[in-house]
gemmi code that builds the backbone of each chain (N, CA, C; Angstrom):
import gemmi

chains = {
    "A": [
        ("MET", (65.068, 118.184, 87.215), (65.019, 116.741, 87.574), (65.746, 116.438, 88.158)),
        ("ASP", (65.260, 115.547, 89.018), (65.813, 114.817, 90.283), (67.255, 114.863, 90.156)),
        ("ASN", (67.461, 114.965, 91.867), (68.839, 114.922, 92.772), (69.495, 113.769, 91.643)),
        ("ALA", (68.860, 113.063, 92.051), (69.929, 111.380, 92.033), (70.371, 110.548, 91.359)),
        ("LEU", (70.704, 109.711, 91.436), (71.685, 108.628, 90.727), (71.084, 107.673, 90.527)),
        ("LYS", (71.727, 106.661, 89.633), (70.598, 105.264, 89.741), (71.889, 104.219, 89.147)),
        ("LEU", (72.697, 103.456, 90.584), (72.952, 102.591, 89.411), (72.712, 100.808, 89.884)),
        ("ILE", (72.141, 99.828, 88.591), (71.786, 98.612, 88.700), (73.656, 98.259, 87.891)),
        ("PHE", (73.962, 97.081, 89.242), (74.896, 96.462, 88.599), (74.630, 94.700, 89.415)),
        ("PRO", (75.579, 93.431, 89.107), (75.337, 92.412, 88.903), (76.599, 92.428, 90.784)),
        ("SER", (75.324, 91.282, 91.770), (76.007, 91.272, 92.975), (77.212, 90.856, 92.822)),
        ("ASP", (78.482, 91.159, 92.456), (79.876, 90.527, 92.273), (81.051, 91.198, 92.806)),
        ("PRO", (81.389, 90.773, 93.941), (82.427, 91.679, 94.749), (83.199, 92.003, 94.001)),
        ("ARG", (83.594, 92.011, 93.046), (85.149, 92.476, 91.457), (84.362, 94.388, 91.030)),
        ("TYR", (82.703, 93.884, 91.438), (82.570, 95.891, 91.021), (82.464, 96.695, 92.368)),
        ("LEU", (83.164, 96.153, 93.394), (82.352, 96.838, 94.748), (83.023, 98.193, 95.164)),
        ("GLY", (84.677, 98.254, 94.463), (85.321, 98.653, 94.166), (85.043, 100.494, 93.609)),
        ("VAL", (84.392, 100.060, 91.928), (83.971, 100.407, 91.526), (82.534, 101.109, 91.641)),
        ("VAL", (81.613, 100.850, 93.028), (80.448, 101.778, 93.262), (80.768, 102.304, 93.784)),
        ("ARG", (82.410, 101.934, 95.451), (82.762, 103.044, 95.892), (82.641, 104.185, 95.365)),
        ("GLY", (83.862, 104.203, 94.301), (84.177, 105.829, 93.935), (82.870, 106.463, 93.618)),
        ("ALA", (81.730, 105.620, 93.051), (80.466, 106.411, 92.746), (80.139, 106.365, 93.920)),
        ("ILE", (80.117, 106.468, 94.812), (79.484, 106.874, 96.988), (80.086, 107.905, 97.169)),
        ("GLU", (81.193, 107.745, 97.106), (82.796, 108.625, 97.371), (82.061, 110.518, 97.290)),
        ("ARG", (82.073, 109.729, 95.629), (82.324, 111.335, 94.852), (81.399, 111.996, 94.625)),
        ("PHE", (79.329, 111.352, 94.774), (78.408, 111.914, 95.281), (78.188, 112.167, 95.862)),
        ("ALA", (78.459, 111.680, 97.708), (78.458, 112.612, 98.529), (79.187, 113.944, 98.809)),
        ("ALA", (80.355, 113.772, 97.589), (80.881, 114.949, 97.639), (80.258, 115.795, 97.780)),
        ("LEU", (79.591, 115.990, 96.510), (78.805, 116.136, 94.936), (77.713, 116.819, 96.112)),
        ("ALA", (77.467, 116.547, 97.232), (75.813, 116.403, 98.381), (76.771, 117.494, 99.605)),
        ("GLY", (77.538, 117.746, 99.029), (78.072, 118.483, 99.838), (79.201, 118.391, 101.417)),
        ("PHE", (79.107, 116.828, 101.671), (80.336, 116.536, 102.618), (80.935, 116.576, 102.447)),
        ("ASP", (82.172, 116.858, 103.792), (84.104, 117.042, 103.252), (84.579, 115.462, 103.489)),
        ("GLU", (85.529, 115.853, 103.288), (86.332, 114.039, 103.204), (85.969, 113.046, 103.577)),
        ("GLU", (86.021, 113.212, 105.218), (85.650, 112.259, 106.346), (84.863, 111.952, 105.861)),
        ("ASP", (83.169, 112.554, 105.972), (82.424, 111.795, 105.823), (81.309, 110.492, 104.574)),
        ("CYS", (82.605, 111.519, 103.949), (81.938, 111.072, 102.214), (83.288, 109.405, 102.598)),
        ("ARG", (83.951, 109.606, 103.764), (84.268, 108.220, 103.753), (83.761, 106.928, 104.598)),
        ("TRP", (83.111, 107.961, 105.642), (82.740, 107.178, 106.811), (80.924, 106.465, 105.432)),
        ("ILE", (80.486, 107.492, 104.454), (79.597, 107.521, 103.644), (79.517, 106.259, 103.234)),
        ("THR", (81.052, 105.799, 102.196), (80.988, 105.188, 101.519), (81.145, 103.045, 102.473)),
        ("LEU", (81.765, 104.031, 103.216), (81.635, 102.532, 104.270), (80.633, 102.056, 104.731)),
        ("ALA", (79.821, 102.575, 104.760), (78.468, 102.430, 105.478), (78.102, 101.632, 104.421)),
        ("VAL", (77.966, 102.028, 103.198), (77.023, 101.420, 101.841), (77.830, 100.564, 101.368)),
        ("HIS", (78.692, 100.846, 101.403), (79.858, 99.894, 100.768), (79.638, 97.707, 101.666)),
        ("GLU", (78.884, 98.734, 103.173), (79.292, 97.941, 103.958), (77.788, 97.048, 103.843)),
        ("ALA", (76.823, 97.536, 103.761), (75.217, 97.341, 103.706), (75.331, 96.192, 101.586)),
        ("LEU", (76.400, 96.823, 101.117), (76.362, 96.269, 99.923), (76.547, 95.143, 100.129)),
        ("THR", (77.586, 94.955, 100.380), (78.218, 93.338, 101.071), (78.021, 92.111, 101.343)),
        ("ASN", (76.771, 93.187, 102.522), (75.562, 92.012, 103.328), (74.993, 91.800, 102.301)),
        ("VAL", (74.547, 92.389, 101.526), (73.243, 92.016, 100.458), (73.903, 90.804, 99.652)),
        ("ILE", (75.134, 90.932, 99.093), (75.836, 89.918, 98.299), (75.926, 88.224, 99.112)),
        ("ARG", (76.815, 88.509, 100.607), (76.515, 87.357, 100.645), (75.295, 86.794, 101.748)),
        ("HIS", (74.457, 87.899, 103.028), (73.142, 87.401, 103.089), (72.015, 87.310, 102.349)),
        ("ALA", (71.812, 88.088, 101.903), (70.462, 87.951, 100.461), (70.813, 86.821, 99.621)),
        ("TYR", (72.136, 87.310, 98.751), (71.910, 86.027, 97.504), (73.581, 85.201, 97.821)),
        ("HIS", (73.524, 84.889, 99.081), (74.726, 84.251, 99.692), (76.235, 83.462, 98.765)),
        ("ASN", (75.975, 85.587, 98.112), (77.057, 84.764, 97.415), (77.167, 84.099, 96.170)),
        ("LYS", (76.065, 84.586, 95.821), (76.144, 84.444, 94.240), (75.924, 85.530, 93.774)),
        ("TYR", (76.918, 85.655, 92.378), (77.516, 87.435, 91.814), (77.139, 87.391, 90.853)),
        ("ASP", (75.930, 86.998, 90.096), (75.172, 87.352, 88.797), (73.512, 87.251, 89.389)),
        ("GLN", (74.300, 88.148, 90.876), (71.773, 88.735, 90.773), (72.133, 90.459, 90.570)),
        ("PRO", (71.018, 90.813, 90.319), (71.164, 92.586, 90.923), (71.064, 93.411, 91.921)),
        ("VAL", (71.053, 94.250, 92.079), (71.437, 94.594, 92.926), (71.326, 96.376, 92.121)),
        ("GLU", (70.373, 97.511, 92.860), (70.418, 98.017, 92.636), (70.849, 99.141, 93.896)),
        ("LEU", (70.789, 100.090, 93.294), (71.745, 101.880, 94.605), (70.672, 103.040, 93.697)),
        ("ARG", (70.281, 104.279, 94.145), (69.424, 104.582, 94.107), (70.817, 105.668, 95.942)),
        ("LEU", (71.064, 106.900, 94.607), (71.894, 107.700, 96.153), (70.873, 109.464, 95.021)),
        ("ARG", (70.610, 109.970, 95.905), (69.958, 111.228, 96.402), (69.912, 112.680, 97.199)),
        ("GLU", (70.653, 113.232, 96.824), (70.375, 114.764, 97.373), (69.140, 114.971, 98.083)),
        ("ARG", (69.394, 115.340, 99.242), (67.597, 115.562, 100.615), (68.662, 116.914, 101.050)),
        ("ASP", (67.677, 117.421, 101.106), (67.375, 119.534, 101.872), (68.592, 119.030, 103.372)),
        ("GLU", (68.173, 117.382, 103.856), (69.322, 117.759, 105.054), (70.342, 116.707, 104.589)),
        ("GLY", (70.855, 116.390, 103.685), (71.724, 115.361, 103.993), (71.602, 113.700, 102.665)),
        ("ILE", (71.538, 112.954, 102.849), (72.137, 112.282, 101.343), (71.268, 111.044, 102.268)),
        ("GLU", (70.741, 110.824, 100.433), (69.440, 109.299, 100.892), (70.097, 107.922, 99.783)),
        ("VAL", (70.071, 106.882, 100.655), (70.665, 105.851, 99.358), (70.203, 104.548, 100.048)),
        ("VAL", (69.447, 104.212, 99.092), (68.359, 103.003, 98.737), (69.419, 102.177, 98.454)),
        ("MET", (69.328, 100.598, 98.536), (69.333, 99.680, 97.851), (68.516, 98.237, 97.449)),
        ("VAL", (68.666, 97.877, 96.551), (67.159, 97.074, 97.188), (67.878, 96.409, 96.197)),
        ("ASP", (67.747, 95.012, 96.415), (68.009, 93.073, 96.327), (66.770, 92.493, 96.279)),
        ("HIS", (66.753, 90.852, 95.587), (66.131, 90.059, 95.771), (66.455, 89.247, 95.884)),
        ("GLY", (66.701, 89.011, 96.867), (67.327, 87.793, 97.864), (66.469, 87.804, 98.455)),
        ("THR", (67.327, 86.434, 99.394), (66.662, 86.023, 100.931), (66.534, 87.395, 102.174)),
        ("GLY", (65.417, 87.859, 102.397), (65.074, 88.452, 103.351), (65.639, 88.548, 105.052)),
        ("VAL", (65.886, 89.675, 105.134), (66.343, 89.426, 106.762), (65.265, 89.174, 107.588)),
        ("LYS", (65.312, 88.601, 108.149), (64.458, 88.858, 109.908), (64.611, 90.083, 110.723)),
        ("LEU", (63.536, 90.722, 111.495), (64.109, 92.329, 111.922), (64.864, 91.976, 112.800)),
        ("GLU", (64.789, 90.958, 113.726), (64.984, 90.575, 115.494), (66.119, 89.929, 115.172)),
        ("GLU", (67.001, 89.725, 113.613), (68.531, 88.532, 113.181), (69.059, 90.244, 113.015)),
        ("MET", (67.998, 91.087, 112.786), (69.218, 92.210, 112.588), (70.249, 93.380, 113.025)),
        ("SER", (70.629, 92.654, 114.728), (71.553, 93.374, 115.295), (72.861, 92.777, 115.314)),
        ("GLY", (73.357, 93.554, 115.660), (75.558, 93.917, 115.024), (75.543, 92.879, 116.673)),
        ("ARG", (76.958, 92.781, 116.298), (77.631, 91.723, 117.324), (78.201, 92.930, 119.039)),
        ("ASP", (78.363, 92.109, 120.057), (78.663, 92.265, 121.321), (79.974, 93.031, 120.939)),
        ("LEU", (80.833, 94.501, 120.700), (82.097, 94.732, 120.170), (83.230, 94.134, 120.960)),
        ("ASP", (83.198, 94.283, 122.562), (83.753, 93.782, 123.526), (84.445, 92.070, 122.857)),
        ("ASP", (83.043, 91.008, 122.296), (83.107, 89.250, 122.440), (84.383, 89.690, 121.038)),
        ("VAL", (85.570, 90.087, 120.886), (86.619, 88.946, 119.746), (86.694, 88.241, 119.108)),
        ("LYS", (86.060, 88.716, 117.647), (85.999, 87.886, 116.480), (85.611, 88.528, 115.383)),
        ("PRO", (86.209, 87.499, 114.434), (86.156, 87.645, 112.687), (84.437, 88.106, 113.248)),
        ("GLY", (83.993, 89.098, 112.273), (82.878, 88.824, 111.451), (81.643, 89.630, 112.160)),
        ("GLY", (80.780, 89.577, 111.625), (79.125, 90.619, 112.403), (79.996, 92.339, 112.446)),
        ("LEU", (80.291, 92.536, 111.546), (80.931, 93.614, 112.060), (79.936, 95.652, 111.705)),
        ("GLY", (79.793, 94.531, 110.614), (78.952, 95.904, 108.963), (77.452, 96.088, 109.266)),
        ("LEU", (77.337, 95.541, 110.124), (76.197, 96.043, 110.522), (76.141, 97.786, 111.808)),
        ("HIS", (76.885, 96.576, 112.569), (77.795, 98.206, 113.499), (78.129, 99.250, 112.621)),
        ("MET", (78.969, 99.360, 111.683), (79.474, 100.253, 111.148), (78.205, 100.853, 110.444)),
        ("ILE", (76.521, 100.726, 109.774), (76.247, 100.896, 109.637), (75.999, 102.159, 110.114)),
        ("ARG", (75.227, 101.173, 111.454), (74.478, 102.260, 112.638), (74.937, 103.414, 113.200)),
        ("GLU", (76.606, 103.338, 113.233), (77.078, 104.104, 113.481), (77.232, 105.142, 113.447)),
        ("ILE", (77.242, 105.272, 111.585), (78.355, 105.890, 110.897), (76.629, 106.725, 110.334)),
        ("MET", (75.564, 105.660, 109.944), (74.725, 106.954, 108.867), (72.981, 107.043, 110.597)),
        ("SER", (72.459, 108.587, 109.837), (71.714, 108.858, 110.930), (70.068, 107.749, 111.148)),
        ("ASP", (69.987, 107.351, 110.367), (68.516, 107.022, 110.038), (69.010, 105.528, 109.401)),
        ("THR", (68.531, 104.742, 109.742), (68.834, 103.104, 108.428), (66.349, 102.488, 108.774)),
        ("GLN", (65.960, 101.829, 107.010), (64.964, 101.494, 108.189), (65.462, 99.829, 106.567)),
        ("TYR", (64.576, 99.431, 107.318), (64.863, 98.492, 106.529), (63.364, 97.438, 105.999)),
        ("MET", (63.251, 97.612, 105.242), (61.682, 96.326, 104.360), (62.244, 95.083, 103.524)),
        ("ALA", (61.141, 94.149, 103.619), (61.058, 92.635, 103.133), (59.164, 92.958, 102.766)),
        ("LEU", (59.093, 92.875, 101.175), (57.758, 91.940, 101.162), (58.517, 91.603, 99.732)),
        ("ASP", (57.355, 90.815, 99.500), (56.745, 89.953, 98.161), (58.325, 89.800, 97.246)),
        ("GLY", (59.259, 89.951, 97.926), (60.572, 89.441, 97.125), (61.890, 90.442, 97.288)),
        ("ARG", (61.129, 91.579, 97.310), (62.143, 92.379, 96.983), (62.157, 93.278, 99.008)),
        ("ASN", (63.382, 93.034, 98.881), (64.264, 94.111, 100.303), (65.011, 94.961, 99.292)),
        ("GLU", (64.180, 96.246, 100.603), (64.907, 97.730, 100.169), (65.477, 98.787, 101.908)),
        ("LEU", (66.331, 98.543, 101.519), (67.717, 99.430, 102.595), (67.678, 100.763, 102.153)),
        ("ARG", (66.959, 101.835, 103.661), (66.798, 103.186, 102.955), (68.048, 103.815, 104.402)),
        ("LEU", (69.067, 104.487, 103.667), (70.089, 104.964, 104.659), (69.913, 106.213, 104.120)),
        ("PHE", (70.170, 106.936, 105.269), (69.808, 108.694, 105.210), (71.281, 108.942, 106.463)),
        ("LYS", (71.827, 110.250, 106.037), (73.193, 110.682, 106.306), (72.580, 112.096, 106.325)),
        ("LYS", (73.106, 112.383, 107.826), (72.373, 113.724, 108.175), (73.439, 114.660, 108.043)),
        ("ARG", (73.393, 116.014, 107.591), (74.755, 116.945, 106.971), (74.142, 117.356, 108.495)),
        ("GLY", (76.017, 117.662, 108.652), (76.434, 117.897, 110.194), (76.872, 116.870, 111.684)),
        ("SER", (75.599, 115.895, 111.962), (76.425, 114.373, 112.746), (77.499, 113.727, 112.106)),
        ("LYS", (77.733, 114.167, 112.818), (79.691, 113.513, 112.584), (80.304, 112.107, 113.212)),
        ("THR", (80.515, 111.460, 112.316), (80.605, 109.603, 112.902), (81.766, 109.807, 113.877)),
        ("THR", (82.315, 109.576, 114.990), (83.211, 109.697, 115.835), (83.814, 107.934, 115.977)),
        ("ALA", (84.756, 107.949, 115.653), (85.671, 106.903, 115.081), (85.876, 106.061, 117.090)),
        ("GLY", (85.373, 105.245, 117.405), (85.426, 104.400, 118.772), (84.971, 104.685, 119.516)),
        ("GLU", (83.552, 105.856, 118.952), (82.655, 106.425, 120.897), (81.117, 105.202, 121.118)),
    ],
    "B": [
        ("MET", (94.454, 93.928, 94.431), (95.650, 94.173, 95.651), (96.788, 93.580, 95.289)),
        ("ASN", (97.889, 93.410, 95.681), (99.255, 92.657, 95.203), (99.376, 92.565, 97.256)),
        ("ILE", (99.338, 91.062, 97.675), (99.847, 90.919, 98.458), (102.111, 90.431, 98.415)),
        ("ALA", (102.384, 89.879, 99.239), (104.051, 89.597, 99.785), (103.983, 89.322, 100.380)),
        ("THR", (105.325, 88.216, 100.667), (106.217, 87.702, 101.928), (106.871, 88.003, 101.844)),
        ("ARG", (107.453, 88.079, 102.864), (108.982, 88.200, 103.269), (110.078, 88.307, 104.439)),
        ("GLN", (110.849, 88.020, 104.489), (111.991, 87.716, 106.269), (112.740, 88.838, 106.555)),
        ("GLN", (112.447, 88.921, 108.280), (113.128, 90.108, 108.575), (113.775, 89.588, 109.590)),
        ("GLY", (114.679, 88.357, 110.147), (115.361, 87.944, 110.924), (114.445, 86.723, 111.065)),
        ("SER", (113.643, 86.927, 112.809), (113.116, 85.781, 112.872), (111.617, 86.866, 112.755)),
        ("SER", (111.156, 87.436, 112.142), (110.229, 88.470, 111.518), (109.696, 87.692, 109.996)),
        ("THR", (108.269, 87.621, 110.416), (107.348, 87.553, 108.611), (107.732, 88.639, 109.120)),
        ("LEU", (107.065, 88.806, 107.556), (105.863, 90.486, 107.118), (105.658, 90.644, 105.947)),
        ("ILE", (103.979, 90.746, 106.059), (103.211, 90.532, 104.745), (103.817, 91.822, 104.042)),
        ("ASP", (103.226, 92.326, 103.079), (102.832, 93.734, 102.733), (101.182, 93.514, 101.427)),
        ("VAL", (100.953, 94.394, 102.161), (99.551, 94.494, 101.079), (99.469, 95.756, 100.863)),
        ("ASN", (99.382, 95.671, 99.410), (98.824, 96.775, 98.283), (97.525, 96.838, 97.744)),
        ("GLY", (96.980, 98.355, 98.107), (95.142, 97.800, 97.532), (94.515, 98.315, 98.804)),
        ("ASP", (93.393, 98.111, 97.700), (92.131, 97.698, 98.802), (92.069, 96.570, 99.587)),
        ("ILE", (91.736, 96.254, 101.074), (91.283, 95.401, 101.404), (89.225, 94.610, 101.968)),
        ("ASP", (89.358, 94.200, 100.900), (86.969, 94.604, 100.962), (87.133, 92.645, 100.181)),
        ("LEU", (85.731, 92.717, 100.499), (85.478, 91.431, 100.042), (85.462, 90.372, 99.696)),
        ("TYR", (86.414, 91.292, 98.139), (86.747, 90.633, 97.077), (87.959, 90.538, 97.013)),
        ("ASN", (88.977, 90.685, 97.925), (90.335, 89.808, 97.685), (89.994, 89.713, 99.264)),
        ("SER", (89.986, 89.839, 100.254), (90.588, 89.314, 101.701), (90.487, 88.282, 102.357)),
        ("PRO", (89.210, 87.335, 101.184), (89.394, 86.019, 101.254), (91.347, 85.487, 101.677)),
        ("GLU", (91.993, 85.890, 100.301), (93.881, 86.112, 99.987), (93.965, 86.205, 100.739)),
        ("VAL", (93.574, 87.507, 101.579), (94.192, 88.332, 102.667), (94.657, 86.880, 103.556)),
        ("ARG", (93.640, 86.638, 104.328), (93.457, 85.023, 105.802), (93.896, 84.263, 105.149)),
        ("LYS", (93.889, 83.931, 103.766), (94.130, 81.966, 103.405), (96.337, 82.418, 103.403)),
        ("ILE", (96.819, 83.931, 103.571), (98.442, 83.438, 103.188), (98.690, 83.809, 104.682)),
        ("ILE", (97.668, 85.206, 105.428), (97.737, 85.110, 107.145), (97.882, 83.664, 107.745)),
        ("LEU", (96.820, 82.789, 107.126), (96.327, 81.113, 108.424), (97.471, 80.703, 107.267)),
        ("GLU", (97.923, 80.628, 106.430), (99.066, 79.555, 106.143), (100.375, 79.934, 107.146)),
        ("GLU", (101.276, 81.681, 107.260), (102.059, 81.908, 107.500), (102.000, 81.650, 109.435)),
        ("LEU", (100.559, 81.109, 109.413), (100.409, 81.088, 111.115), (100.473, 79.576, 111.551)),
        ("LYS", (99.286, 79.158, 111.040), (99.178, 77.564, 110.823), (100.534, 76.980, 110.897)),
        ("GLU", (100.697, 77.240, 109.131), (101.188, 75.415, 108.595), (103.102, 76.328, 108.461)),
        ("LYS", (102.994, 77.703, 108.395), (104.820, 77.770, 108.669), (105.493, 77.707, 110.016)),
        ("LYS", (104.171, 77.951, 110.591), (104.327, 78.569, 111.917), (105.196, 79.102, 112.878)),
        ("VAL", (105.384, 80.608, 111.602), (106.404, 80.991, 112.103), (106.159, 82.182, 113.940)),
        ("PRO", (106.589, 82.403, 114.587), (106.971, 83.562, 115.889), (106.449, 84.109, 115.419)),
        ("ARG", (106.997, 84.962, 114.140), (106.176, 86.671, 114.514), (106.046, 87.030, 113.215)),
        ("LEU", (104.879, 87.734, 112.983), (104.231, 88.122, 112.066), (103.159, 89.252, 111.533)),
        ("ILE", (104.389, 90.140, 111.287), (104.387, 91.660, 111.527), (102.852, 92.226, 109.726)),
        ("VAL", (101.559, 92.767, 109.512), (101.080, 92.903, 108.544), (101.723, 94.609, 108.466)),
        ("ASN", (101.743, 95.052, 107.062), (103.117, 95.630, 106.375), (100.560, 96.005, 105.436)),
        ("LEU", (99.968, 97.614, 106.720), (99.616, 97.562, 105.688), (99.378, 99.605, 105.383)),
        ("THR", (101.087, 100.007, 105.097), (101.112, 101.265, 103.910), (100.729, 101.552, 102.751)),
        ("GLY", (100.585, 99.774, 102.177), (99.888, 100.574, 101.168), (98.732, 100.400, 100.866)),
        ("VAL", (97.473, 100.349, 101.797), (96.419, 99.472, 101.917), (95.842, 101.270, 101.865)),
        ("ARG", (95.123, 101.260, 101.455), (93.783, 102.556, 101.132), (92.718, 102.388, 102.393)),
        ("TYR", (92.363, 101.433, 101.754), (90.934, 101.003, 102.135), (90.850, 99.757, 102.656)),
        ("ILE", (90.323, 99.615, 103.556), (89.886, 98.297, 104.289), (87.857, 97.755, 104.730)),
        ("ASP", (87.545, 96.950, 104.443), (86.143, 96.879, 105.397), (85.520, 95.731, 106.682)),
        ("SER", (85.172, 95.562, 106.351), (84.579, 94.614, 107.828), (85.132, 93.410, 107.238)),
        ("SER", (84.946, 93.069, 105.951), (85.474, 91.645, 105.816), (87.534, 91.190, 106.375)),
        ("GLY", (87.831, 93.085, 105.529), (90.077, 92.754, 105.476), (89.670, 92.835, 106.886)),
        ("VAL", (88.921, 93.575, 107.720), (88.930, 93.355, 109.692), (88.725, 92.369, 109.887)),
        ("ALA", (87.957, 91.246, 109.352), (87.811, 89.942, 110.360), (88.311, 89.061, 109.560)),
        ("SER", (89.391, 89.598, 108.746), (90.138, 88.207, 108.521), (91.789, 88.542, 109.024)),
        ("LEU", (91.883, 90.059, 109.977), (92.972, 90.661, 110.832), (92.612, 89.963, 111.907)),
        ("VAL", (91.171, 90.316, 112.124), (90.811, 89.374, 113.858), (91.568, 88.136, 113.854)),
        ("GLU", (90.606, 87.302, 112.635), (91.405, 85.878, 112.674), (92.475, 85.054, 112.401)),
        ("GLY", (93.360, 86.186, 112.090), (94.953, 86.217, 112.722), (95.632, 86.687, 113.464)),
        ("LEU", (95.007, 87.557, 114.533), (95.146, 87.155, 116.140), (94.415, 86.263, 116.036)),
        ("LYS", (93.617, 85.795, 116.049), (93.206, 84.761, 117.038), (93.872, 83.680, 117.113)),
        ("VAL", (94.244, 82.802, 115.657), (95.392, 81.911, 115.426), (96.316, 81.836, 115.774)),
        ("SER", (96.743, 83.327, 116.145), (98.216, 83.936, 116.623), (98.418, 83.693, 118.352)),
        ("ARG", (97.752, 83.867, 118.774), (97.319, 83.331, 120.052), (97.410, 81.875, 120.463)),
        ("THR", (96.738, 81.295, 119.532), (96.283, 79.203, 119.749), (97.886, 78.559, 119.255)),
        ("MET", (98.644, 79.883, 118.790), (100.134, 78.960, 117.749), (101.288, 80.028, 119.140)),
        ("SER", (100.822, 80.519, 119.717), (101.933, 81.501, 120.649), (102.727, 82.262, 119.942)),
        ("SER", (102.663, 82.911, 118.529), (103.063, 83.135, 117.768), (102.628, 85.202, 118.143)),
        ("ARG", (103.612, 86.055, 117.676), (103.020, 87.434, 117.890), (102.792, 88.196, 116.372)),
        ("PHE", (100.672, 88.871, 115.848), (100.841, 89.126, 115.406), (100.724, 90.683, 115.721)),
        ("MET", (101.416, 91.426, 114.533), (101.685, 93.338, 114.221), (101.373, 94.079, 113.515)),
        ("LEU", (100.786, 94.907, 113.816), (100.129, 96.134, 112.459), (100.804, 96.782, 112.307)),
        ("TYR", (101.400, 97.532, 110.934), (101.724, 98.880, 110.954), (101.372, 99.450, 109.825)),
        ("GLY", (101.702, 100.147, 109.783), (101.635, 101.239, 108.197), (99.660, 101.392, 108.752)),
        ("LEU", (99.247, 102.034, 109.667), (98.216, 101.872, 108.910), (97.578, 103.183, 108.407)),
        ("SER", (96.674, 103.369, 107.376), (96.422, 105.361, 107.016), (95.246, 105.494, 107.744)),
        ("PRO", (94.843, 107.455, 107.539), (93.954, 107.655, 109.034), (92.721, 105.929, 108.063)),
        ("ALA", (92.363, 106.076, 106.754), (90.977, 105.191, 106.640), (90.915, 103.719, 107.700)),
        ("ALA", (91.898, 103.267, 107.143), (92.596, 102.310, 107.779), (92.021, 102.126, 109.413)),
        ("ARG", (92.524, 102.939, 109.367), (92.306, 103.371, 111.195), (91.207, 103.782, 112.018)),
        ("GLU", (90.873, 104.713, 111.102), (89.126, 104.653, 111.607), (88.346, 104.001, 111.529)),
        ("VAL", (88.461, 102.598, 110.816), (87.661, 101.587, 110.318), (87.468, 100.369, 111.907)),
        ("LEU", (89.569, 100.252, 111.912), (89.439, 99.448, 113.103), (89.262, 100.002, 114.383)),
        ("GLU", (88.776, 101.617, 114.842), (88.591, 102.324, 115.714), (87.308, 102.208, 115.631)),
        ("LEU", (86.210, 102.591, 114.483), (85.237, 102.396, 115.273), (83.960, 100.976, 115.043)),
        ("SER", (85.072, 100.020, 114.961), (84.712, 98.811, 115.425), (85.199, 98.389, 117.008)),
        ("ARG", (85.756, 99.038, 117.297), (87.361, 98.966, 118.311), (87.588, 97.652, 118.597)),
        ("LEU", (87.981, 97.450, 117.339), (88.900, 96.393, 117.363), (90.361, 96.970, 117.548)),
        ("ILE", (90.440, 98.035, 117.550), (92.339, 98.710, 117.684), (92.991, 98.126, 118.559)),
        ("ARG", (92.068, 98.107, 119.883), (93.266, 98.365, 121.135), (93.103, 96.405, 121.363)),
        ("VAL", (92.831, 95.741, 120.796), (93.158, 94.377, 120.628), (94.491, 93.971, 119.578)),
        ("PHE", (94.374, 94.658, 119.064), (96.262, 94.940, 118.032), (96.960, 94.949, 118.629)),
        ("GLU", (98.308, 94.887, 118.027), (100.355, 95.364, 118.373), (99.406, 95.845, 117.435)),
        ("VAL", (99.646, 97.828, 117.148), (99.955, 98.624, 116.209), (101.068, 99.266, 116.114)),
        ("PHE", (101.818, 98.947, 115.492), (102.876, 100.366, 115.073), (102.931, 101.518, 114.047)),
        ("VAL", (103.614, 101.828, 114.514), (103.158, 102.855, 113.051), (104.309, 102.928, 112.278)),
        ("THR", (105.989, 102.149, 111.903), (107.126, 102.439, 111.399), (107.499, 100.590, 111.146)),
        ("GLU", (107.468, 100.353, 110.671), (108.293, 98.586, 110.334), (109.368, 98.954, 111.419)),
        ("GLN", (109.827, 99.355, 111.592), (110.948, 99.168, 112.255), (111.247, 99.674, 114.054)),
        ("GLU", (109.189, 99.985, 114.478), (109.519, 99.875, 115.748), (108.204, 98.457, 115.866)),
        ("ALA", (107.749, 98.315, 114.890), (107.049, 96.869, 114.946), (108.584, 95.862, 115.031)),
        ("LEU", (109.706, 95.588, 114.369), (110.456, 94.560, 114.148), (111.196, 94.990, 115.555)),
        ("GLU", (111.475, 96.072, 116.355), (112.254, 95.962, 117.685), (111.559, 95.863, 118.851)),
        ("ALA", (109.556, 95.961, 118.570), (109.006, 95.330, 119.899), (109.526, 94.046, 120.993)),
        ("LYS", (109.218, 94.600, 121.839), (110.062, 93.816, 122.651), (108.848, 92.073, 122.926)),
    ],
}
model = gemmi.Model(1)
for chain_id, residues in chains.items():
    chain = gemmi.Chain(chain_id)
    for i, (resn, *xyz) in enumerate(residues, 1):
        res = gemmi.Residue()
        res.name, res.seqid = resn, gemmi.SeqId(i, " ")
        for name, pos in zip(("N", "CA", "C"), xyz):
            atom = gemmi.Atom()
            atom.name, atom.element = name, gemmi.Element(name[0])
            atom.pos, atom.b_iso = gemmi.Position(*pos), 0.0
            res.add_atom(atom)
        chain.add_residue(res)
    model.add_chain(chain)
structure = gemmi.Structure()
structure.add_model(model)
structure.setup_entities()
C-alpha cells in the first residue's frame, strides 16, 4: 500500500489546528526531527490559509484536498482546491525590508520547502510541496 | 485561544493563550487596535508566554499593532516568545523590528 494520507475537509479556519496536528505527526513518521516537523507544518498551514483567503475568498464551505506522501528522500504534500487560480506572475513574496502586515505566507513556504510547484488548470489548482530530509531551514537567514 | 487585558501601572498587558492562526488572529488584532486607537494606551505589552503556535496572519496582527503604535506615539512590546513563535518571527525577519523581552518584569522596566 502506498504510504500516503489523504484528507478532505472544508475551507473553514476552525479545522486548521486539526490539520496541523495531522501534518506534524505525519512528518515525524516520515523521519523528520521535531524542528523540521514544526517548519513543514508551518509551510503547509500557510499554503492552506492562502487557499482559504485567496482561492476561496474566505468562503468556509469549499472543499480542500490534502495528500501527504512519504518519498525516498523526504515528504511530499499536494494540496488541491477548486477556487480562483493564481497567476504565476502574482506568486511572489513581498520585500521583507518593507515592514507591513501581510504577504508573509509565500515567503515562509519558499524558505522552508525544498521545492514548490503550482498548477492551475480547468478550475483545479494544485500546489505540490516537497521537503527533502536533511535540508535544514534556518530562521532569519 | 483565550485573550485578556490587565493593567500594571502605566502599562497595559494583553495575555494571549493558545494558538494564533487565521481562525482567531482577527480577535487578537481587534483587541490590540482597540487598546491603541480607542483607549490610546501609552504602553502596550503583549504576553506570548502561552502561545504555542503563531502563523503569518498572527504575525501580521502584531506588525499592524506596531505600526499603529508608532502613529499613536505609544510603545508596543512583546515578551515570553516560545521557540516556535520566535522561529516564525525570525523566518519572516521581523524579530528585529519589535521590542522583544524575555520576562514581564523586563518589559515593564524597559526605559
